[in-house]
Backbone as a ProteinNet text record, in pm:
[ID]
protein_1_A
[PRIMARY]
MKVPIWSEEVSKGNQPEILFWVGCAGSFDARAQSITKAFITILNKVGISYAILGTEEMCTGDPARRAGNEFQFQMMAYQNIQLLNGYQVKKIVTACPHCFNTLKNEYPELGGHFEVIHHSTMLQQMIDEGKIVLNENGAFKGKKITFHDSCYLGRSNQIYDAPRSVIEALDASLVEMKRCKSNGLCCGAGGAQMFKEEEKGNNRINLERTSDVLETGASVVASACPFCNTMLTDGIKLNEKQEEIKVLDIAELIAQSI
[TERTIARY]
2346.2	2320.3	2284.9	2199.4	2160	2260.5	2347.8	2452	2441	2421.6	2410.6	2542.6	2535.4	2652.8	2649.9	2765.1	2771.6	2717.8	2761.9	2720	2568.6	2510.4	2365.1	2289.9	2344	2280.7	2282.8	2397.4	2412	2313.6	2297.6	2205	2059.7	2030.9	1895.3	1880.1	1989.1	1985.1	2020.8	2073.1	2113.6	2263.8	2303.5	2446.1	2470.1	2517.5	2539.1	2633.9	2614.9	2696.1	2836.8	2845.2	2973	3003.4	3129.7	3175.4	3241.4	3194.1	3259.8	3361.5	3488.9	3598.6	3624.6	3591.6	3596.5	3739.6	3821.5	3959.9	3972.7	4096.5	4120.7	4089.7	4136.5	4113.7	3963.7	3896.5	3752.6	3668.9	3725.8	3654.7	3681.8	3808.4	3848.5	3887	3931.2	3972.6	3849.2	3833.4	3711.4	3689	3797.2	3782.5	3746.2	3812.3	3787.8	3650.4	3595	3460.4	3358	3378.4	3283.3	3293.9	3412.9	3429.3	3349.8	3362.7	3287.4	3137.6	3091.7	2949	2903	2986.8	2951.3	2935.8	3029.8	3023.3	2902.7	2873.8	2757.1	2627.4	2624.8	2508.7	2482	2590.8	2578.6	2529.5	2590.8	2551.4	2404.6	2359.9	2219.7	2125.9	2166.3	2081.1	2068.1	2179.9	2179.9	2109	2110.2	2040.4	2121.4	2252.5	2341.3	2339.1	2349.5	2353.3	2495.4	2510.7	2643.4	2630.5	2744.2	2749.2	2892.4	2910.9	3044.4	3066.4	3191.5	3220.6	3193.6	3191.2	3169	3286.4	3257.9	3364.8	3454	3413.7	3497.7	3610.8	3603.2	3706.6	3832.7	3945.2	4076	4149.8	4260.6	4348.4	4401.6	4422.1	4475	4618.6	4686.7	4827.2	4924.1	4871.1	4958.1	5063.4	5025.1	5128.8	5235.1	5193.2	5289.4	5393.3	5347.2	5441.4	5532.9	5477.1	5558.4	5663.6	5627.5	5721.5	5822.7	5806.6	5905.1	5866.4	5742.6	5701.7	5622.6	5695.4	5633.9	5551.1	5599.1	5526.9	5388.4	5385.1	5258	5163.5	5218.8	5137	5073.3	5153.4	5100.8	4997.3	5017.5	4918.8	4784	4788.9	4665.6	4600.6	4682.8	4631.3	4562.5	4625	4565.8	4431	4422.5	4295.6	4186.3	4222.5	4126.5	4082	4178.6	4148.7	4057.7	4085.9	4003.4	3858.1	3842.3	3709.8	3637.4	3708.9	3648.9	3610.7	3699.4	3669.1	3552.7	3547.5	3437.5	3302.5	3303.5	3180.4	3155.3	3246.6	3237.5	3228	3310	3315.5	3383.6	3322	3377.3	3428.5	3356.5	3387.7	3400.9	3510.5	3537.5	3557.5	3496.3	3521.9	3574.4	3672.2	3727.5	3762	3753.3	3786.3	3931.4	4006.8	4146.6	4241.2	4325.4	4419.2	4517.3	4549	4639.3	4571.9	4446.4	4369.6	4352.3	4319.5	4296.6	4418.9	4535	4658.1	4692.2	4674.8	4708.8	4613.3	4483.5	4383.9	4396.8	4423.5	4427	4557.4	4669.2	4798.6	4878.8	4848.7	4932.8	4862.4	4728.9	4655.5	4653.7	4655	4649.1	4758.4	4881.2	4990.5	4969.4	4874.3	4844.4	4710.2	4651.1	4526.6	4400.1	4415.9	4298.4	4274.4	4183.2	4157.3	4020	4019.9	3894.5	3901.9	3784.3	3779.5	3777.3	3881.9	3893.8	3889.5	3799.7	3791.1	3798.1	3856.4	3864.5	3737.5	3698.6	3570.3	3566.3	3683.3	3683.8	3638.1	3684.1	3643.8	3494.6	3447.9	3306.4	3216.5	3260.1	3183.4	3174.9	3288.3	3287.7	3190.9	3194.2	3105	2958.7	2926.2	2786.9	2738.5	2829.7	2794	2771.5	2863.9	2853.5	2726.6	2688	2568.4	2437.9	2451.2	2331.3	2269.9	2341.7	2288.5	2299.8	2407.3	2423.3	2378.2	2276.6	2227.3	2264.7	2347.8	2396.7	2302.8	2295	2214.3	2272.3	2183.8	2232.4	2309	2259.4	2329.9	2393.1	2489.5	2553.3	2640.9	2682.9	2762.2	2898.1	2947.5	3083	3085.1	2970.7	2962.3	3048.6	3141.1	3226.4	3342.1	3349.8	3457.4	3588.4	3698.4	3830.8	3866.7	3885.3	3922	4050.9	4144.2	4264.8	4261.3	4324.3	4321.7	4462.3	4475.8	4603.8	4604.5	4702.2	4713.2	4777.8	4704	4760.8	4860.9	4973.2	5077.2	5023.8	4944.4	4896.4	4785	4719.8	4616.6	4679.9	4770.5	4833.5	4947.4	5067.1	5185	5177.9	5119.4	5116	5011	4900.1	4790.3	4738.8	4806.8	4775.3	4629.4	4570.1	4433.9	4444.3	4436.2	4444.8	4315.5	4249.5	4134.7	4006.1	3982.1	3854.1	3823.1	3914.5	3881.4	3862.4	3937.7	3924.3	3790.7	3746	3615.1	3503.1	3519.2	3419.4	3412.3	3529.9	3534.9	3474	3506.5	3454.4	3303	3248.6	3103.7	3029.2	3102.5	3041.8	3028.9	3071.8	3077.2	3175.1	3275.5	3378.1	3493.5	3577	3695.2	3814.3	3861.8	3973.3	4105.5	4182	4314.1	4420.6	4517.9	4620.9	4738.7	4795.7	4921.2	5034.7	5146.6	5260.6	5305.4	5308.1	5345.4	5216.4	5179.2	5054.3	5068.7	4967.9	4963.8	5092.5	5162.6	5279.7	5394.9	5385.5	5489	5442.4	5334.5	5277.1	5372.1	5348.3	5432	5354.3	5421.9	5361.8	5317.6	5211.2	5162	5249.3	5328.7	5416.6	5373.8	5260.6	5209	5232.7	5272.8	5288.4	5404.5	5408.5	5518.2	5523.9	5405.7	5391.4	5445.6	5476.3	5525.8	5418.5	5291.7	5180.4	5194.6	5260	5261.2	5394.7	5484	5614.7	5659	5760.3	5816.9	5896.7	5892.5	5965.8	6116.2	6195.7	6339.9	6368.4	6487.8	6523.7	6542.3	6500.3	6516.4	6493.4	6490.1	6472.6	6326.9	6236.5	6094.7	6009.5	5893.1	5800.9	5732.7	5714.9	5662.2	5521.8	5438.3	5301.3	5298.7	5396.7	5404.7	5452.5	5545.3	5592.8	5475.8	5393.5	5279.3	5173.2	5154.8	5055.9	5093.4	5223.3	5266	5224.2	5225.1	5176.8	5028	4952	4807.4	4781.9	4854	4833.4	4862.9	4961.2	4997.9	4883.7	4794.8	4685.7	4575.1	4564.6	4456.1	4321.1	4320.9	4195.4	4131.7	3998.7	3928.5	3899.4	3918.8	3900.3	4015.7	4077.1	4172.2	4104.2	4085.3	4018.2	4123	4091.3	4178.2	4090	4153.4	4076.9	4142.7	4199.6	4271.7	4263.3	4222.7	4211.5	4344.5	4453.9	4585.9	4624.2	4606.4	4636.7	4551	4424.7	4332.6	4387.4	4434	4489.4	4611.9	4703.8	4829	4804.7	4713.4	4682.7	4608.8	4518.2	4445.2	4542.3	4641.7	4743.1	4823.1	4857.4	4934.9	4858.5	4730.3	4645.7	4632.4	4615.9	4603.5	4731.4	4846.5	4974.5	5000.2	4940.4	4949.2	4836.9	4752.3	4638.9	4547.9	4519.4	4435.1	4305.5	4271.2	4154.7	4022.3	4019.7	3896.8	3878.7	3991.1	3985.9	3986.4	4051	4066.2	4009.9	3921.7	3863.8	3932.9	3958.2	4014.2	3901.2	3862.1	3747.4	3778.5	3725.3	3734.7	3633.4	3662	3570	3431.1	3423.8	3292.8	3212.7	3282.8	3215.4	3167	3246	3205.1	3074.1	3067	2946.9	2829.3	2854.1	2744.5	2681.3	2761.4	2709.5	2644.2	2649.2	2598.1	2481.7	2429.2	2316.2	2189.1
-6273.8	-6131.3	-6104.6	-6009.4	-5971.3	-5868.4	-5914.1	-5826.7	-5823.8	-5705.5	-5697.5	-5731.1	-5809.7	-5845.6	-5759.4	-5700.9	-5603.9	-5661.8	-5783	-5842.6	-5863	-5902.2	-5923.7	-5791.2	-5687.1	-5554.6	-5502.3	-5520.9	-5475.3	-5549.6	-5680.6	-5760.3	-5715.5	-5651.7	-5597.9	-5456.7	-5402	-5266.3	-5159.4	-5200.9	-5104.6	-5078.2	-4957.8	-4923.8	-4872.3	-4958.9	-4914.2	-4795	-4711.6	-4590.2	-4623.2	-4718.6	-4749	-4898.3	-4930.8	-5068.7	-5085.6	-5179.4	-5213	-5322.2	-5284.7	-5379.8	-5450.6	-5578.6	-5651.5	-5685.4	-5727.6	-5762.7	-5906.4	-5958.6	-6099.1	-6123.2	-6034.9	-6052.6	-6049.3	-5948.7	-5934	-6046.1	-6119.6	-6231.7	-6364.4	-6388.5	-6522.2	-6535.5	-6427.5	-6434.5	-6427.4	-6525.3	-6534	-6407.7	-6351.5	-6230	-6110.1	-6097.1	-5982.2	-5989.3	-6110	-6122.3	-6044.6	-6039.3	-5966	-5814.7	-5769	-5627	-5599	-5690.6	-5679.8	-5675.8	-5766.4	-5772.8	-5644.9	-5591.4	-5467.5	-5351.8	-5341.5	-5231.6	-5246.6	-5370	-5394.5	-5363.9	-5396.8	-5364.1	-5213.6	-5136.4	-4989.4	-4942.1	-4993.6	-4953.6	-4985.2	-5105.2	-5144	-5052.6	-5019.1	-4935.4	-4794.3	-4742.3	-4606	-4602	-4715.5	-4722	-4669.5	-4695.4	-4648.6	-4748.9	-4697.5	-4782.1	-4837.7	-4965.7	-5027.1	-5171.3	-5231.2	-5374.2	-5421.2	-5553.6	-5612.5	-5695	-5726.9	-5807.4	-5955.3	-5998	-6139.6	-6224.1	-6333.8	-6426.3	-6367.2	-6255.1	-6191.9	-6108.6	-6081	-5998.9	-6081.3	-6027.2	-6088.4	-6003.5	-6056.9	-5977.2	-5859.5	-5744.9	-5628	-5651.2	-5746	-5771.6	-5706.7	-5637.7	-5567.7	-5660.4	-5776.9	-5860.2	-5906.9	-5935.2	-5979.5	-5871.1	-5745.9	-5635.9	-5611.7	-5613.1	-5587.9	-5697.5	-5820.3	-5932.2	-5937.1	-5848.7	-5839.1	-5904.6	-5959.2	-6025.1	-5925.9	-5839.2	-5732.1	-5788	-5895.8	-5956.4	-6003.9	-6074.4	-6124	-6007.4	-5900.8	-5783	-5725	-5704.8	-5640.6	-5728.1	-5858.7	-5950.5	-5937.6	-5936.5	-5926.6	-5790.2	-5686.2	-5550.1	-5531.6	-5578.6	-5563.7	-5634.6	-5753.6	-5826.9	-5749.1	-5697.6	-5620.4	-5493.7	-5422.6	-5296.2	-5322	-5429.9	-5465.7	-5490.1	-5561.1	-5592.6	-5466.1	-5383.1	-5260.8	-5163.1	-5147.7	-5059.3	-5113.4	-5246	-5309.1	-5283.4	-5279	-5250.9	-5101.1	-5017.3	-4870.6	-4825.9	-4890.5	-4853.6	-4717.5	-4630.4	-4495.2	-4474	-4531.6	-4504.8	-4636.6	-4649.4	-4772.1	-4736.7	-4814.3	-4800.9	-4934.1	-4929.2	-5052.3	-5032.1	-5140.7	-5134.4	-5174.6	-5199.6	-5242.3	-5134.3	-5076.1	-4972.9	-5023	-5153.3	-5209.3	-5203.6	-5249	-5240.5	-5093.4	-5009.7	-4866.5	-4801.8	-4824	-4763.3	-4811.1	-4942	-4998.7	-4949.4	-4954.6	-4909.9	-4760.2	-4682	-4535.5	-4484.4	-4538.6	-4480.2	-4559.6	-4689.3	-4771.5	-4820.2	-4822.3	-4864.4	-4758.8	-4627.3	-4528.4	-4544.5	-4579.8	-4593	-4712.7	-4801.3	-4916.6	-4900.8	-4781.3	-4753.3	-4764.4	-4777.7	-4787.5	-4657	-4575.3	-4443.7	-4444.2	-4452.8	-4460.7	-4365.1	-4323.6	-4250	-4356.1	-4359.3	-4463.2	-4399.4	-4446.7	-4392.3	-4505.9	-4475	-4572.8	-4564.8	-4677.1	-4678.8	-4581.6	-4548.1	-4451.8	-4313.9	-4274.7	-4146.4	-4147.1	-4258	-4268.3	-4266.8	-4335.4	-4335.5	-4194.5	-4122.8	-3984.7	-3898.6	-3913	-3834.5	-3864.3	-3993.7	-4032.4	-3983.4	-3977.1	-3923.2	-3772.1	-3703.5	-3557.1	-3516.5	-3600.1	-3568.8	-3612.8	-3677.1	-3719.7	-3848.1	-3916.4	-4043.2	-4154.8	-4150.3	-4244	-4173	-4228.3	-4171.3	-4267.3	-4219.5	-4303.9	-4298.7	-4409.8	-4414.3	-4318.8	-4250.2	-4155.2	-4225.5	-4340.8	-4417.8	-4540.7	-4513.6	-4621.6	-4709.6	-4821.3	-4920.6	-4867.7	-4761.4	-4713.7	-4575.3	-4527.4	-4393.7	-4387.2	-4291.2	-4271.2	-4369	-4467.2	-4565.7	-4508.8	-4555.5	-4514	-4595.6	-4526.1	-4593.2	-4531	-4616	-4566.2	-4612.7	-4535.2	-4569.7	-4598.7	-4711.5	-4749.3	-4706.9	-4625.2	-4577.6	-4683.2	-4727.3	-4818.1	-4740.5	-4803.7	-4735.5	-4684.6	-4770.4	-4732.1	-4628.1	-4617.3	-4514.5	-4383.9	-4395.6	-4278	-4222.3	-4273	-4213.9	-4215.2	-4320.4	-4327.5	-4236.9	-4213	-4135	-4021.2	-3996.5	-3883.2	-3879.5	-3996.5	-4000.5	-4029.1	-3922.4	-3933.5	-3891.1	-3790.1	-3729.6	-3810	-3868.6	-3936.5	-4046.1	-4141.3	-4245.6	-4190.2	-4086.9	-4027.6	-3954.6	-3890.6	-3824.1	-3925.6	-4044.3	-4150.9	-4195.4	-4211.9	-4254.7	-4147.1	-4021.5	-3911.9	-3898.3	-3936.9	-3931	-4029.2	-4127.7	-4228.2	-4178.2	-4052.2	-3996.8	-4075.2	-4131	-4206	-4112.4	-4156.7	-4079.4	-4132.2	-4052.8	-4094.5	-4064.4	-4168.8	-4150.5	-4194.5	-4108	-4137.2	-4213	-4302.1	-4367.2	-4267.3	-4289.6	-4198	-4193.2	-4310.4	-4314.9	-4320.5	-4207.6	-4202.9	-4108.6	-4112.7	-4030.3	-4050.7	-3942.6	-3957.7	-4028.4	-4037.5	-4105	-4243.5	-4293.6	-4422.6	-4538.4	-4649.2	-4768.1	-4873.6	-4935.9	-5042.6	-5158.2	-5227.3	-5343.3	-5466	-5462.7	-5575	-5657.3	-5622.8	-5705.3	-5645	-5518.8	-5450.6	-5506.6	-5467.8	-5509.8	-5660	-5724.2	-5870.2	-5951	-5884.3	-5955.5	-6047.9	-6017.6	-6100	-6244.6	-6263.7	-6394.4	-6466.7	-6421.6	-6487.1	-6496.2	-6576.4	-6586.9	-6461.4	-6420.3	-6299.2	-6326.6	-6220.7	-6232.1	-6226.7	-6270.1	-6270	-6127	-6101.9	-5969.7	-5979.2	-5864.8	-5863.7	-5875	-5828.2	-5825.2	-5829.3	-5892.1	-5891.4	-5755.3	-5703.2	-5567	-5554.7	-5658.5	-5645.9	-5642.4	-5707.7	-5701.1	-5563.7	-5507.5	-5371.3	-5272.8	-5292.2	-5202.2	-5224.6	-5350	-5380.6	-5314	-5303.7	-5236.7	-5089.5	-5027.9	-4888.8	-4880.8	-4982.3	-4987.4	-4999	-5090.4	-5115.5	-4991.5	-4912.3	-4789.4	-4688.5	-4690.1	-4590.8	-4620.4	-4746.3	-4784.7	-4793.8	-4798.8	-4804.5	-4943	-4946.1	-5075.4	-5124.8	-5035.5	-5072.9	-5014.3	-5097.3	-5043.7	-5055.1	-4941.2	-4937.3	-4936.8	-5006.3	-5004	-4983.7	-4960.5	-4943.6	-5026.3	-5141.3	-5228.8	-5372.4	-5467.2	-5606.5	-5668.5	-5625.6	-5677.4	-5630.5	-5500.7	-5443.6	-5511.6	-5536	-5599.2	-5735.2	-5813.9	-5947	-5937	-5848.3	-5836.2	-5786.4	-5688.9	-5635.6	-5739.4	-5814.3	-5919	-6023.6	-6063.1	-6159.1	-6102.3	-5974.7	-5910.3	-5903.6	-5872.3	-5865.9	-6005	-6107.2	-6245.2	-6290.4	-6260.1	-6301.4	-6231.5	-6115	-6043.3	-6083.8	-6178.3	-6229.4	-6116	-6021.7	-5906.5	-5905.4	-6020.4	-6021.6	-5998.6	-6020.8	-5994.6	-5845.3	-5774.4	-5630.7	-5539.8	-5585.3	-5497.8	-5565.8	-5495.6	-5546.7	-5477.8	-5554.6	-5498.8	-5494.8	-5375.5	-5360.6	-5265.4	-5295.5	-5204	-5091.3	-4974.4	-4861.2	-4889.9	-4975.1	-5012.8	-5092.5	-5176.1	-5253.7	-5163	-5061.5	-4965.2	-4896.4	-4855.8	-4786.6	-4882.1	-5002.2	-5100.4	-5135.4	-5136	-5168.1	-5048	-4931.6	-4808.5	-4745.5	-4817.7	-4759.6	-4843.2
-10036.8	-10057.5	-10202.8	-10223.2	-10359.2	-10411.2	-10500.1	-10554.4	-10706	-10765.9	-10912.2	-10982.2	-11087.9	-11169.3	-11296.1	-11329.2	-11440.2	-11571	-11607.1	-11734.9	-11739.1	-11623.9	-11617.5	-11630.9	-11568	-11576	-11719.7	-11786.8	-11925.3	-12016.1	-11991	-12073.2	-12055.6	-11940.9	-11915.8	-11971.2	-12025.7	-12080.1	-11978	-11862.3	-11758.3	-11766	-11730.1	-11720.7	-11578.3	-11486.5	-11348.4	-11343	-11242.1	-11230	-11180.3	-11087.5	-11022.6	-11031	-11060.7	-11050.5	-10914.8	-10834.6	-10708.8	-10737.8	-10728.2	-10750.9	-10618.3	-10612.3	-10484.8	-10444.1	-10540.3	-10509.5	-10460.5	-10466.1	-10427.8	-10281	-10193.5	-10049.7	-10019.1	-10073.4	-10049.4	-10105.7	-10203.7	-10264.5	-10194.1	-10160.6	-10118.1	-9970.9	-9908.8	-9768.1	-9677.8	-9589.7	-9507.2	-9424.8	-9369.1	-9287.6	-9374.5	-9487.8	-9575.6	-9642.4	-9654.7	-9712.1	-9629.2	-9497.4	-9412.8	-9435.5	-9478.6	-9515.1	-9643.1	-9740	-9865.6	-9837	-9751.7	-9717.2	-9648.9	-9560	-9489.3	-9587.9	-9683.5	-9780	-9872.6	-9914.1	-10000.2	-9924.2	-9795.5	-9711.4	-9714.3	-9705	-9707.3	-9844.4	-9952.4	-10088.1	-10114.4	-10070.4	-10089.6	-10011.4	-9889	-9803.5	-9860.5	-9912.5	-9967.5	-10102.6	-10173.6	-10301.9	-10418.4	-10413.7	-10521.1	-10636.9	-10759.2	-10878.4	-10895.7	-10863.1	-10870.5	-10917.5	-10950.6	-10983.5	-10965.2	-10957.9	-10951.7	-11078.9	-11108.2	-11226.7	-11203.4	-11077.3	-11047	-11093.3	-11160.7	-11202.6	-11312.1	-11370.6	-11473.9	-11412.9	-11281.9	-11219	-11196.6	-11241.8	-11215.1	-11113	-11062.6	-10976.6	-11058.6	-10995.6	-11067.7	-11114.2	-11050.4	-11084.6	-10988.5	-10886.9	-10790.1	-10727.9	-10672.4	-10609.4	-10708.6	-10833	-10935	-10962.6	-10978	-11005.6	-10885.4	-10764.4	-10644.5	-10625.5	-10666.5	-10651.3	-10765.8	-10865.5	-10973.3	-11103.9	-11111.3	-11235.7	-11322	-11389.6	-11469.2	-11584.8	-11646.1	-11757.8	-11712.7	-11600.3	-11545.9	-11514.5	-11454.6	-11422.9	-11548.6	-11651.9	-11772.4	-11843.4	-11841.5	-11899.9	-11828.6	-11695.2	-11615.6	-11634.5	-11632.9	-11647.5	-11782.3	-11890	-12023.7	-12033.1	-11973.9	-11975.8	-11901.7	-11785.2	-11706.6	-11779.9	-11837.7	-11907.6	-12028.1	-12100.2	-12215.8	-12172.4	-12063	-12010.7	-11964.4	-11887.4	-11832.8	-11944.1	-12041.7	-12154.6	-12237.4	-12251.5	-12324.6	-12259.8	-12127.3	-12051.8	-12032	-12084.1	-12073	-11926.6	-11843.4	-11701.3	-11688	-11611.8	-11592.7	-11450.1	-11352.4	-11211.5	-11135.3	-11059.8	-10984.1	-10837.1	-10747.8	-10603.5	-10553.8	-10464.2	-10407.7	-10261	-10183.5	-10040.5	-10015.2	-10122.7	-10109	-10162.9	-10078.2	-10125.2	-10231.1	-10229.9	-10331	-10468.5	-10474.3	-10599.9	-10639.5	-10542	-10565.2	-10628.9	-10569.9	-10619.3	-10760.3	-10783.8	-10915.4	-11023.7	-10994.5	-11093	-11121.5	-11017.6	-11030.9	-11092	-11045.6	-11082.6	-11184.8	-11200.4	-11287.8	-11414.2	-11412.7	-11532.8	-11643.9	-11611.6	-11720.7	-11826.2	-11784.7	-11882.7	-11975.4	-11938.5	-12023.2	-12094.7	-12082.7	-12154.2	-12070.6	-11939.6	-11851.6	-11778	-11830	-11769.8	-11703.5	-11570.1	-11494.9	-11375.7	-11329	-11202.4	-11092.5	-11012	-10909.3	-10771.5	-10686.3	-10550.3	-10448.4	-10334.9	-10226.4	-10143.2	-10084.1	-10012.7	-9894.6	-9837	-9725.8	-9773.8	-9893.4	-9951.7	-9984.2	-10039.1	-10075.8	-9951.1	-9845.6	-9720.9	-9663.3	-9666.2	-9616.4	-9697.4	-9830	-9916.5	-9886.1	-9868.1	-9842.1	-9705.5	-9608.4	-9476.4	-9488.2	-9556.4	-9573.5	-9648.4	-9745.9	-9826.2	-9759.2	-9642.7	-9570	-9623.5	-9713.7	-9767.5	-9663.3	-9584.5	-9472.8	-9346	-9282.9	-9156.9	-9044.5	-8952.2	-8843.5	-8723.3	-8652.6	-8530.5	-8426.8	-8354.8	-8253.7	-8142.4	-8101.6	-7998.7	-8063.9	-8153.4	-8227.9	-8139.9	-8197.8	-8123.9	-8078.8	-8142.3	-8111.9	-8046.9	-8006.6	-7946.1	-7819.8	-7818.8	-7701.2	-7687.8	-7778.3	-7767.4	-7821.2	-7762.3	-7809.8	-7933.6	-8045.1	-8170.6	-8222.8	-8263.5	-8329.4	-8474.5	-8562.8	-8705.7	-8755.6	-8826.4	-8886.8	-9033.2	-9070.9	-9209.7	-9298.4	-9398.5	-9499	-9584	-9618.2	-9697.1	-9831	-9900	-10033	-10027.2	-9913.1	-9898.1	-9852.3	-9756.1	-9695.6	-9778.1	-9754.7	-9819.2	-9971.3	-10030.2	-10176.8	-10239.1	-10167.1	-10226.2	-10138.9	-10027.3	-9937.7	-9891.2	-9869.9	-9816.2	-9666.7	-9588.5	-9442.9	-9374	-9429.2	-9359.9	-9374.3	-9493.2	-9518.4	-9416.2	-9391.7	-9293.6	-9152.5	-9119.8	-8986.1	-8971.4	-9078.2	-9076.5	-9054.7	-9116.2	-9100.5	-8954.7	-8892.2	-8751.2	-8660.8	-8688.9	-8605.5	-8618.3	-8732.7	-8753.6	-8662.7	-8608.8	-8520.6	-8376.8	-8350.8	-8214.9	-8128.1	-8193.4	-8120.2	-8086.5	-7995.2	-7957.4	-8037.1	-8132.9	-8218.5	-8149	-8120.4	-8057.9	-8157.7	-8179.9	-8280.2	-8219.8	-8300.1	-8262.1	-8282.2	-8213.2	-8228	-8374	-8437.1	-8579	-8659.9	-8717.3	-8794	-8912.9	-8998	-9120.8	-9201.9	-9240.8	-9328	-9257	-9123.7	-9045.4	-8998.7	-9061.7	-9021.4	-9048.8	-8979.1	-8997.7	-9075.1	-9171.5	-9252.4	-9162.8	-9203	-9126.9	-9149.1	-9256.6	-9287.3	-9407.3	-9468.9	-9579.9	-9718	-9724.5	-9853.4	-9935	-10062.1	-10148.6	-10169	-10170.7	-10189.5	-10071.7	-9959.4	-9840.8	-9782.3	-9813.1	-9765.4	-9812.4	-9927.5	-9992.3	-9984.4	-9899	-9889.3	-9744.2	-9722.6	-9587.7	-9557.2	-9431	-9393.6	-9382.2	-9401.2	-9379.8	-9229.8	-9192.2	-9050.5	-9002	-8878.9	-8818.8	-8669.6	-8603.9	-8459.3	-8417.3	-8504.7	-8467.7	-8593.5	-8586	-8699	-8705.3	-8826.8	-8842.1	-8783.3	-8803.5	-8751.1	-8598.3	-8533.1	-8386.2	-8341.3	-8418.3	-8391.1	-8400.8	-8503.8	-8523.1	-8415.3	-8375.7	-8272.1	-8140.2	-8112.2	-7988.8	-7990.9	-8111.2	-8124.7	-8091.1	-8135.7	-8109.4	-7959.9	-7894.5	-7751.4	-7667.2	-7710.8	-7637.7	-7631.2	-7730.6	-7734.9	-7634	-7591.3	-7500	-7569.6	-7703.4	-7779.8	-7768.6	-7776.1	-7773.7	-7915.5	-8014	-8154.5	-8235.7	-8321.4	-8418.5	-8554.6	-8618.6	-8748.3	-8858.3	-8967	-9083.6	-9206.5	-9320.1	-9444.4	-9553.4	-9511.8	-9604.3	-9553.1	-9637.7	-9591.4	-9550.8	-9615.5	-9580	-9439.6	-9414.9	-9282.7	-9175.9	-9209.9	-9115.9	-9072.1	-9168	-9138.1	-9048	-9082.4	-9006.2	-8864.2	-8850.3	-8717.1	-8632.4	-8696.9	-8625.2	-8570.8	-8653.7	-8608.7	-8491.4	-8502	-8395.6	-8263.8	-8272.3	-8152	-8089.4	-8174.8	-8124.6	-8056	-8115.8	-8057.1	-7923.6	-7905.6	-7777.4	-7681.5	-7727.3	-7648.6	-7600.2	-7691.7	-7658.1	-7738	-7802.2	-7891.1	-7818.4	-7686.8	-7610.1	-7585.3	-7570.8	-7537.1	-7660.1	-7767.8	-7885.9	-8009.9	-8078.7	-8203.4	-8321.7	-8427	-8550.6	-8652.7	-8693.6	-8784	-8898.6	-9015.2	-9128.2	-9108.6	-9164.8	-9145.6	-9203	-9307.3	-9362.5	-9260.5	-9182.2	-9078.1	-8965.6	-8932.4	-8829.7	-8870	-8996.8	-9046.4	-9055.5	-9110.6	-9126.9	-8993.5	-8887.7	-8753.9	-8686.5	-8752.3	-8690.6	-8767.4	-8868.4	-8944.6	-8923.1
[MASK]
++++++++++++++++++++++++++++++++++++++++++++++++++++++++++++++++++++++++++++++++++++++++++++++++++++++++++++++++++++++++++++++++++++++++++++++++++++++++++++++++++++++++++++++++++++++++++++++++++++++++++++++++++++++++++++++++++++++++++++++++++++++++++++++++++

């Protein structure tokens, strides 16, 4: 894919309008890479001035801080802030709520002041402004879709409407789980749980959440977080429902409908 790199754009005398922060999952996880590709496909089609940091991008430090390594977090954050300020980055978009929350709410106290938006909000804005034109007979027209609220998108940042507006724009039937919005249930990966063994309990959280999905009768469960996507995909597979239910990011829903 043709993806502009910030340093290369600057060397040509260009200053991209938006930095797309890809994140560790979007860079290295095979499943999340397709979310990155879907979002870049949309950005290229719309013709927005953007670039990525490429090999200069480091982890935001979110997992380190959640796991209790504050020193490691601050070291990573300072390096990132120095780089971003050096490039005079003003606006950042990311498809990962963990990166979004850290860049938006935790970097300012360390000197990183940027306008940070989540890709669900940006997709909604582009649909509302008519920049994204969806096919009339899109792939998801009339399909039952349920949406899983990521903790860092929902409860931490009160973003509930944007992803739902994106789904409704597809002419799909949005069905809510019993536990949704401010009462949503975690997928089980937050707080650095993605990177460690789980503690003993009666049930795995992602299986508990998958049971909520199955109750809706939806054929698609949409998420807006690569971590949630992984946990829900595992839950669907363990229930042997992967033929009936697809787990897709909202960027993938849009990319398949334009």
